[in-house]
N, C-alpha and C positions, 0 to 999 in steps of 0.2 A: 504349454500352453503360451508362455512367453513367444516362441516362435510362431503360434498360429495367428497373436496379435500384431508382430510385426508384420506378417504376410499381409494383414490385410492392411494394414496402415502405410504399403506400399502405392495405392494407386487413390490416397487420399492427400487433398494439400494441406500446408501446412497450418493453416487457417482453421481447417474443418479439424484436424488433427487437435488442436488447444482446445477449441469449442467442445469437441464430444470428450474428450479427456476430461476437461472440469466436470462437465454434466454425467458422464460413468460414476466419478469418485462422489460425487455430491450425491448421488441414486444409490451407491451403496453405504455410504456413512448415513444416509436416513434411515435405511432400513434397521442398520445396526442400530442405532439412537433410538428408534422404534420398538424394539425389544424387550419385556419386561427387565432384565438384567442391566439395562440402560440407566435403571435409574433406582436411587435407594428407598423406595416406596415399593418396589418390585411389581409396581403397574406399569402399563404399555404406554407412553408417551403418545398422545394427539398426531397422526402422521404429520399435520401442514407444521407444527411445536420441530419436530424431530427432522423434518426438511429443512427448516427455517434454520435451525442449529448447523447443520450438517453445510448448508451454502452459507453460512456466518462463518462457517470456519475457514471451510477451502477457499471463500473468496476472501480471507482472514479481514474481517470486518468489526466484528463484535460485537452488533448488537443482538441482544439475546430477548427472546418473550418468556424463559423461565431462567430464573437465578441457576447459575451453573455450578455452585458450589452445593447449595441447596436443594437441588432437583436431582443431580446427575451422579450414579453409583462411581465407584472408582474404574469401573469396566468405562462407561461413560465417557469421564475426564481423560482416560488414554486414548479411547475414539476420535474425542474431539483433539486432544495433542497431535495427533498421527495425521490428522484432516491440515489442522495449521500449519505443521513442517510440509504435507505435499502443497497446500495453497502457495507457502514461502517461497519455495524450491519453484513450484511448477512443473506443470504435466511432463514436458522434453525434459528436463533435467532430473526427476526422478525416473524418469523411463529409460534414460542413460545409464544411471544408476543401476537399475536392474542389470541392463543387460552388464555392463562392467564386473557387477556381483556376482554373476554366472560365468564370469568369464568369456564373454563372446564377443566378438570384434564387431566393432560398431559398424553398420554398412555405409556406402558412399550416400544412401536416402535417407540415414538417422543425421549424418553430417548437414545434409539438406535440412534439415529440417530443425536444428541448433541454429546452422546459419539464421536461417528466415524467421526463427523465435525471437532469436537477440539481435538481428536487424544487422549482422555481420555483413562486412563486404567481400572477405574470404572464406575457405572451406579451411585452411592450415590452421592447427590449432582447438580445434574446437573439443575433442575429447578432453588434453589438457586443461582448456577453459572451465567444462564443465566438472573436473577431476576438483579445481582450485576451489570452485565457487563449494564444494558439499564439503571439502577438507575446511574451506576458512567460515563457513556459515558453522559446524559444528563447534570450530574452535572457539570461536567468539560466543556462541550460545554456552559453552561450556565455560569460561569465563565468567560471563555475566551471572551465572547460576552460583557459582563460588561467590560470590559478592553479595549477591541477594542473603546467602547461608549465615552471613555474620547477621543477620537483621533478623530473619525466620527460624533459627535453629533454637535460639535463646528465647522466640516468642512462641513458638510452637512446637516445640520439640522435635529430637533428632530426625526422626524419620516423616513425619509430614514435614517439618520444615525443609528439608532435601526436597523433598516430592514439590512443594510449593514454589520453592526456586527455580529449578528445571524449569517445571510450567510455565513460569511468570519470564524467566529467560527466553524460551523458546516464543512464546506469544510476544514478548517484548521485541525481536529481533524482528520476527516476518510480519510485523505491525500491526497484531492480531487484536489486539484490547481486550481479549476473553481472561480473566483471570479466575482463581480459585481461593481465592481471600476473605471474602465476606460479600455481604449483601451492597456495599457501597465502594465497593473497587479498591482505587487507591485514597479516597478523599481522609482516612484515618490518618496515611503518610505525607500529608499534605506540607508537615513542617518537616519531613523526615531527609535531610540531604543525602544521603545514603542512596535508599530508594529513589531520591526525585532522582539524582547524576545517573546513578546505573541505569534508571529506564530512560534516563536522553537520550543517553550514549548508546544505548540497544536502538534507539528507534532510529538513530541519526543511520546509524552502523547499516542496517540494515535496509532504512529509507534511499542513501545516494547511489547505491546501484554496485553490482559487483566489477564491472570493468573501472569505475573509479579505485577503489581498493586498491588492485592491482597497477595503475600507474600513478597512485600515490606510492605505492611498494617500492615501483621500480626507480622514480624519481629520488624518494629517500635513499635508495642504496648508493644514487650517485653523490650525493650530501656527504653522506657516510664516509664514501671514498674520496671524497673529495675533489671530486672531477667537477663539480660545480659548487658556486656559496651558497649557502642557506638563501641568498635573497633573492637568488635565479629561480629557486624553485617552481613557484609559481610559473613564470615561462616557460619552464620546460614540460610543463603538463598540455596532455590533449586538449584541443578545443574543447569537446565533449565534459573532460574535467574539469574545465575551467569554467565553465557557463554552470555546470551542476554543482559546485562549490560554492561560488558567488551567487546566484542565484537561490541554494538552499541560506546560504549563513544573511543574507539580507532578508530574506520571509521571516527566520527564524527572531532575529531584532526584530525588524519591524512590527512584526506579531508581535510580541511581546509587549515591545513599548504603545502600541496602541491597548491591550489588552489591560496592563500597566494603569493606565493614564484614563481608559473608561470607566474602570472598574476600582477606581482607587480607592471610592466612597462608598460604593456597595457593600452594606453590610452584608449581604447575602453570600456573596463570593469571599472577597478578601480585604474588604474593609475593614474591619476589626484585629488583620494582622499587624506586626511591625513592618517596618520599612522593607528589610532585608527578605522577611518572607513574602511579604508583595512580589518581590522580584524574583524569587522563586518558582512560586504559584504561577504568574505572569509567562515566567520561559517554560515550565511545564507544560504550560496551556497552547504556547503558541509552536511546541513539536510534538507534541499528541496529535496537533488538527493535521501533522503531516501522514495521517492518514492510522496512527497508530490506535485512538480510542480508547488507551487509559484515561482513567478522570481522575483529579486531586481539587476538583472544583463541581458542585453543585451544575450541571449544563441550564435544567431551568431557570436557577435564579439569574442568569447571565442576562445583562441589559439587552434593547433588541439591535440598538446599533456595536452593541460589541460581536452578538450574534450574525450580524452582516458580514463583519470583517473574518469570522470566523469560518461562514460558510464559503467566503472567497480562497480563503486557505486551504479548506478542505477539497474544493475545487481543483485548486490547482494541485494538492499533492505533493508525490514523490516525486523520485529520479527514474529513470527509464533501467531496464535489466535489475534491478532492483525487487524487494519487498512490498513496493509501497504501492499505493492506486493514484486514481485523479488522472491529468490529464497532462502533466509532468513538467519537471521544473524546465527541462529543455525548449519545452512546446510553447511554455510564455515567454521565454527569453529572446525566442525567435519570432513571436507576434510582437512583442516589445520592440525589439530591435525592427523589423519592417515596419512598425507606426514611426518609430524616429527616421527610417531611411524615407519614408512617405516625406514627413515635416521639412526633412532638411535638404529636400530636391534631390536625393541621391538615388541613382540608377540600380546601383547594387545593395542587397540586405549584407552589412560588414558585423561581424562581431569579435572584438578583441584580436583586430586587423587581418580578419579572414572572411574572405566571401562565402555565404550562404548559397547554396545552391536553391534552385526555383521549384524543384522537385521536395525539397525539404520546406520549403515555405507553404506549399500547396497541401502538404501531408499537416502540416501543424494548425492551417487556418483550417483544414476539414475536421482534426481531431477536436477542434475546441468548439466548432458548428454545432457537429452532431452531439458532442457529449452536453454543450448547453442545450441542447433542444431536448433530449433527453430528460435532464434536469428540471427545465420549466415544464414538460406536461407531464413525468411522474406527481409533482408536487402538487400540480391544479386537480390529480385525480384523487391523489390522495387526500386532499382538502376534501373534496368530495366525499370520499368512503369515511372519512374519520371526524363528525360530528362534532366528537368533545375538544377537539384541539383545535387553536388558531392557525391563521397561515403561518406564521413566522416558524411553529413548531415542527408543520408538516413540512416545509420549506428545509429545518435544518435537520429533521430526519431523512430525508432523501438527499439531501448534499451528504451527509452521514454515511450513506448505505452506497452510492453512488459513486464515489472517494472510497470508498474503502475503510472508511474511519472506524465507524461505532459508537462514535459520540451522539447520544441521546439527551433529548428535554422532558426525561420520563415519558415517552409515549409508545417505545418499542413494547412494554409489558402489556398493555390496552389496546394493542391494535386489534380490528376486524379482521375476519379470515381474510376478507379480499385485500385488506390493508396491508396482511403477511404476506400475501402471493405477489401485491405491488413492490414490497420491500425484496422480496426474495428477486423476484427476474432482475429489479435495480442493481443490488447486489452482484448478482451474477454480471448484468452488463457493464457494472463497471470495474471488475475483475478483467473480464475478457474483453471488454471492450476496445480498449486503449489499444491492448496488445494485438487484436486483431484486424483491428483498422489498421494498424502501422503494418502490421505484416501482407495485411490486402492491397494496402496502397505500394506496397514495395514491388510492382513490376517491372518490367522490360520494357524498355521504349520500344515502343511498336511504330516503325517507319509507315507511313500512310500516304498512298498513289495521291491524295485531294487534300488541298489547302485552302481552306475556306476563306474569303474575302474578310479584311477587317473593315469596324467600323466603330465610330467614336461615341461615349455612353456620356450624360449628364449622371455625377454622381456626387452627395455630397447636398 
């Protein structure tokens, strides 16, 4: 069966393989979740809700139309968890893992697919990279689950405590935001340092991207072997890692400060908390906006200005070659550097004393513009179909879906059928859109025989 699948994939472009791969798994997942065995009641779930749940799982979003704990059976939870793991790793990584598990050799076609899917510049080391991704993912998820067990086993018992810990660790690392704890997500644990810290570490670990992991490990070994001093560690990282780390840290700290200040006296969120708990809750909210979706604060109680900050952070999302969504940290960093180069009158876009190519600048601008168009279009349509919700609630819902975040101002369970379909499409575009755009725009430069004349334009 796998051989037939690989033969059919030989003549399909990488971007189409990614699109069809996610669609196929979503469809299979929706069929399984629509079966009576997948629910606690033993009754079949309406297909639109099964499709919504399969999409939010594969797209690692976290928006749900039915309560995950109360509605789905153990079988349903297993299906959802497998879909989350698939969505976090991605179709290409899972396909490669299947090939390796069966002892088959990864062909040149599959190596090219991995290269294009992860936007690498060379073919060497592709299979080794996937192996590292799989081992690293399972290792970090296992460590996260162990830490969760210190809370959930005493609270829920051994069997259920272990199961909840494993589910939560995978969901957090994959930035899915789906949990089987209870009706209110992590809101009951807003004052719990263990749950907050472990969840934030897992979210950031999955969100910074796999390539940054290996770069940090590489430089860490140089420091350990005393080949370079600790203070030189940042300078020895690749440009990609520097941008990801500095942008991620800046957005988390900046977001936490905004949330802390704007929500300080809001009794519906952190207004009644102690000073330290306010800081903890603000940082968790800032981190979860990086496409994770776990909530320790009721999102519907956020002030409108805070909600706007949240939407911006959800739009940016995590980093490339990771489990997060959004336009990505590197994209927004390139945009900021481009703006600064125009302001300074510089001919080149420079980040950390390295010039960014014109192709990268154009890709970044294209991704931002297309994603922004999708965000505004889907918001307007949803605002029309959902009469019970105001504009900010719809805007928040769409930004959450497009950024594959999973936070909601309590709108998702009450969506109309048309609204559910809109969000399903938005989640799918949010998961495959930036990836597909990056792959689609990564084309070989074609030499043209015709050079069109240049003419000045008036802008600004």
